[in-house]
C-alpha positions as CSV (number, residue, x, y, z in Angstrom):
1,X,-29.7,-32.7,17.9
2,X,-29.0,-32.2,14.3
3,X,-29.9,-28.7,14.0
4,X,-27.5,-28.0,16.9
5,X,-24.6,-29.9,15.2
6,X,-25.5,-27.8,12.1
7,X,-25.2,-24.6,13.9
8,X,-22.0,-25.7,15.2
9,X,-20.7,-26.5,12.0
10,X,-22.0,-23.3,10.3
11,X,-20.5,-21.0,12.9
12,X,-17.3,-22.9,12.4
13,X,-17.2,-22.4,8.4
14,X,-18.1,-18.9,9.2
15,X,-15.4,-18.2,11.0
16,X,-12.5,-20.3,9.2
17,X,-13.8,-18.8,5.8
18,X,-13.0,-15.5,7.5
19,X,-9.5,-16.6,8.4
20,X,-8.5,-18.3,5.0
21,X,-10.0,-15.5,2.7
22,X,-6.9,-13.3,0.8
23,X,-5.9,-10.2,3.3
24,X,-4.0,-7.1,2.1
25,X,-2.4,-4.7,4.3
26,X,-4.2,-1.8,5.4
27,X,-2.3,1.6,5.2
28,X,-1.6,1.6,9.1
29,X,0.3,-1.6,8.8
30,X,3.8,-0.8,10.3
31,X,5.4,-3.8,8.4
32,X,3.7,-2.6,5.1
33,X,4.6,0.7,5.7
34,X,8.4,-0.2,6.3
35,X,8.4,-2.2,2.9
36,X,7.3,0.6,1.0
37,X,9.5,3.1,2.3
38,X,12.7,0.8,2.5
39,X,11.8,-0.2,-1.2
40,X,12.2,3.0,-2.4
41,X,15.0,4.3,-0.2
42,X,17.1,1.1,-1.5
43,X,16.4,2.1,-4.9
44,X,17.2,5.7,-4.1
45,X,20.5,5.2,-2.4
46,X,21.9,3.1,-5.0
47,X,21.5,4.7,-8.2
48,X,23.9,5.0,-11.1
49,X,25.4,7.5,-11.8
50,X,25.3,8.4,-8.0
51,X,23.3,11.4,-6.6
52,X,24.3,13.9,-4.5
53,X,20.9,15.6,-3.8
54,X,18.7,12.6,-3.3
55,X,16.4,13.3,-0.2
56,X,15.5,10.3,2.0
57,X,11.9,9.1,1.7
58,X,9.5,9.0,4.5
59,X,5.8,7.7,4.6
60,X,2.8,10.5,4.7
61,X,-0.4,9.8,5.9
62,X,-2.1,11.7,3.7
63,X,-0.9,10.2,0.6
64,X,-1.5,6.9,1.7
65,X,-5.1,8.0,2.2
66,X,-5.2,9.6,-1.4
67,X,-3.8,6.0,-2.6
68,X,-6.3,4.1,-0.9
69,X,-9.1,6.2,-2.4
70,X,-7.8,6.0,-5.9
71,X,-7.3,2.0,-5.5
72,X,-10.8,1.5,-4.5
73,X,-11.6,2.5,-8.1
74,X,-10.1,-0.7,-8.9
75,X,-9.3,1.2,-12.5
76,X,-5.5,0.8,-13.7
77,X,-5.3,4.6,-15.0
78,X,-3.7,7.4,-13.3
79,X,-5.7,9.4,-11.0
80,X,-7.8,11.8,-12.8
81,X,-7.8,14.6,-9.7
82,X,-3.9,14.5,-9.9
83,X,-3.8,17.9,-11.5
84,X,-6.3,19.5,-9.0
85,X,-3.7,19.0,-6.2
86,X,-6.1,20.1,-3.4
87,X,-8.4,17.3,-3.9
88,X,-5.5,14.9,-3.7
89,X,-3.5,16.2,-0.6
90,X,-4.4,19.3,1.9
91,X,-0.8,20.3,2.1
92,X,1.5,19.7,-1.0
93,X,1.7,21.7,-4.0
94,X,2.0,18.5,-6.5
95,X,1.3,14.8,-6.2
96,X,3.1,12.1,-8.2
97,X,1.8,8.5,-8.6
98,X,2.6,5.1,-9.5
99,X,0.5,2.0,-10.2
100,X,1.0,-1.7,-10.4
101,X,-1.8,-4.2,-10.9
102,X,-1.4,-8.1,-10.6
103,X,-3.5,-11.5,-10.0
104,X,-4.0,-13.7,-7.9
105,X,-4.4,-11.5,-4.7
106,X,-1.8,-14.1,-3.1
107,X,1.0,-13.1,-5.5
108,X,1.0,-9.4,-4.1
109,X,4.4,-8.3,-2.5
110,X,5.0,-4.2,-2.2
111,X,8.6,-5.0,-2.5
112,X,8.2,-7.1,-5.5
113,X,6.0,-4.5,-7.4
114,X,8.4,-1.7,-6.5
115,X,11.2,-3.6,-7.9
116,X,9.3,-4.0,-11.2
117,X,9.1,0.1,-11.3
118,X,12.9,0.1,-10.4
119,X,13.7,-2.3,-13.3
120,X,12.9,0.1,-15.6
121,X,16.3,1.6,-15.1
122,X,17.7,-0.5,-17.5
123,X,15.6,1.2,-20.4
124,X,16.7,4.4,-19.2
125,X,19.7,6.7,-20.0
126,X,20.4,9.4,-17.5
127,X,23.0,11.3,-19.6
128,X,20.5,11.7,-22.6
129,X,17.2,11.4,-20.9
130,X,16.2,9.1,-23.4
131,X,13.8,6.0,-22.6
132,X,13.8,2.9,-24.7
133,X,10.2,2.0,-23.3
134,X,8.6,2.5,-20.1
135,X,10.8,4.9,-17.6
136,X,8.2,7.0,-15.8
137,X,8.0,4.4,-13.0
138,X,11.6,4.4,-12.4
139,X,11.9,7.9,-12.5
140,X,9.5,8.9,-10.3
141,X,11.3,6.2,-7.6
142,X,14.0,7.9,-7.6
143,X,13.5,11.7,-8.3
144,X,15.5,13.7,-6.0
145,X,13.3,16.2,-4.5
146,X,10.2,13.6,-3.9
147,X,10.6,13.0,-0.4
148,X,7.6,11.6,1.0
149,X,5.2,8.4,-0.3
150,X,2.2,7.0,0.9
151,X,1.0,3.5,-0.7
152,X,-2.3,1.1,-0.7
153,X,-3.0,-2.0,-1.7
154,X,-6.7,-2.7,-2.7
155,X,-8.5,-6.3,-3.7
156,X,-10.7,-6.0,-6.6
157,X,-13.1,-8.8,-6.9
158,X,-14.0,-8.0,-10.6
159,X,-10.6,-7.4,-11.6
160,X,-8.9,-4.4,-12.4
161,X,-10.3,-2.4,-15.1
162,X,-7.8,-1.9,-18.3
163,X,-5.8,-4.5,-16.7
164,X,-7.5,-7.8,-16.3
165,X,-11.0,-9.0,-15.5
166,X,-10.1,-11.9,-12.9
167,X,-9.9,-11.2,-9.3
168,X,-6.6,-9.1,-8.7
169,X,-4.8,-6.4,-6.8
170,X,-4.0,-2.8,-7.3
171,X,-1.1,-0.9,-5.9
172,X,-1.1,2.7,-5.7
173,X,2.1,4.8,-4.5
174,X,1.6,8.7,-4.5
175,X,4.4,11.0,-3.9
176,X,5.5,14.4,-3.0
177,X,6.4,16.6,-4.3
178,X,5.7,15.1,-7.6
179,X,8.6,13.9,-10.1
180,X,8.8,13.7,-13.5
181,X,9.0,16.9,-14.7
182,X,9.5,17.5,-18.5
183,X,13.1,17.5,-20.0
184,X,14.6,17.4,-16.4
185,X,16.7,14.8,-15.0
186,X,15.3,12.8,-11.9
187,X,18.4,14.0,-9.8
188,X,21.8,15.7,-9.7
189,X,25.0,13.8,-10.1
190,X,28.6,14.5,-9.1
191,X,30.4,14.7,-5.9
192,X,30.0,12.4,-3.0
193,X,26.4,11.3,-1.7
194,X,24.6,14.3,-0.3
195,X,27.0,16.8,-1.1
196,X,24.4,18.9,-2.8
197,X,21.8,19.1,0.2
198,X,21.9,20.1,3.8
199,X,21.4,18.0,6.9
200,X,22.5,14.5,7.8
201,X,23.5,11.7,5.3
202,X,22.2,8.3,5.4
203,X,23.3,5.6,2.9
204,X,23.8,8.6,0.3
205,X,20.4,10.0,1.2
206,X,19.7,13.6,2.5
207,X,18.1,13.6,5.8
208,X,16.1,16.4,7.7
209,X,14.5,16.2,11.2
210,X,11.6,18.7,9.9
211,X,11.5,17.1,6.5
212,X,11.1,13.2,7.9
213,X,8.9,14.2,10.5
214,X,5.3,12.6,10.3
215,X,2.0,14.6,10.3
216,X,-1.9,13.4,11.0
217,X,-4.6,14.4,8.7
218,X,-8.0,14.3,9.4
219,X,-8.7,14.5,5.9
220,X,-10.6,12.2,3.1
221,X,-10.8,12.9,-0.5
222,X,-14.4,13.7,-1.8
223,X,-14.2,11.7,-4.8
224,X,-13.2,8.5,-2.2
225,X,-16.0,5.8,-3.5
226,X,-15.9,4.3,0.1
227,X,-15.0,6.6,2.9
228,X,-14.1,4.9,5.8
229,X,-16.2,5.9,8.7
230,X,-14.0,4.4,11.3
231,X,-10.6,6.1,11.8
232,X,-9.1,2.7,13.1
233,X,-9.3,0.3,10.0
234,X,-8.6,-2.7,12.5
235,X,-11.9,-2.4,14.3
236,X,-13.3,-5.2,12.1
237,X,-10.7,-7.5,13.7
238,X,-11.7,-6.4,17.0
239,X,-15.8,-7.2,16.5
240,X,-14.4,-10.7,15.2
241,X,-12.5,-11.6,18.3
242,X,-14.7,-9.9,20.9
243,X,-18.2,-10.7,19.5
244,X,-18.1,-13.8,17.0
245,X,-15.4,-16.2,18.4
246,X,-17.2,-16.0,21.9
247,X,-20.4,-16.8,19.9
248,X,-18.7,-19.8,18.3
249,X,-17.8,-21.0,21.6
250,X,-20.9,-20.9,23.2
251,X,-22.4,-22.7,20.1
252,X,-19.4,-25.3,20.5
253,X,-20.2,-25.8,24.1
254,X,-23.9,-26.4,23.4
255,X,-23.3,-28.7,20.5
256,X,-21.0,-30.9,22.7
257,X,-23.3,-31.1,25.3
258,X,-25.9,-32.0,23.1
259,X,-23.9,-34.8,21.6
260,X,-23.2,-36.1,25.0
261,X,-26.7,-35.9,26.3
262,X,-28.0,-37.8,23.2
263,X,-25.5,-40.3,22.6
264,X,-23.8,-41.0,26.2
265,X,-21.6,-43.5,24.7
266,X,-19.9,-41.3,22.2
267,X,-16.7,-39.4,23.1
268,X,-17.0,-35.7,22.3
């Protein structure tokens, strides 16, 4: 009887601990993708002085795969493979990057992380291109010719190297084409929004059906420390639902029956 009760409690604790553990969005999570794209485009559409050639930014699966692969290193340093572009993306000619890290894991919020990058604008002078402190994250976010973004958030149980030894999160966004070209302003100003580019205009951002189209990549960087053999990252959730929970239900029924059998006067 006691062993049956212990088994029931053990199974319940296993399921309960899985539900309560910190979880971060996958690179296929629709809400996460929307937040990353919206956070960037909100900043791009409201630059000051106004831009006339700012491209609308959309999600790129390949860049997200690259961001996830580098985030898995849990190192607060820029991707060492960015200069070898064929090892960070199968098609783009250049790739840029922004990093954010923080703790505890529950503090992670994609929009707040992007805002930290955008807040660097207070130290950047567009006319002189002089930066008083750190501005490279901001200028990459609002780089006019960058039109694709892919981001990933990674849990780092042992901390993010060069940032903190506490359990935390590293957030990586990759961009194409890359921004932050030396001695160049991030975008052109003058005239009305979208006046310097072709296509449709949405909130001062230039859109193009061809440019904004989504592509799928059957590709993984050769330096990914933990390549995912399962193309569906939600597969683990299916296993939990289809296997673990039915087993827990069976154990619960057995435990309830055992309690009723040995202790008929106890309500169960």
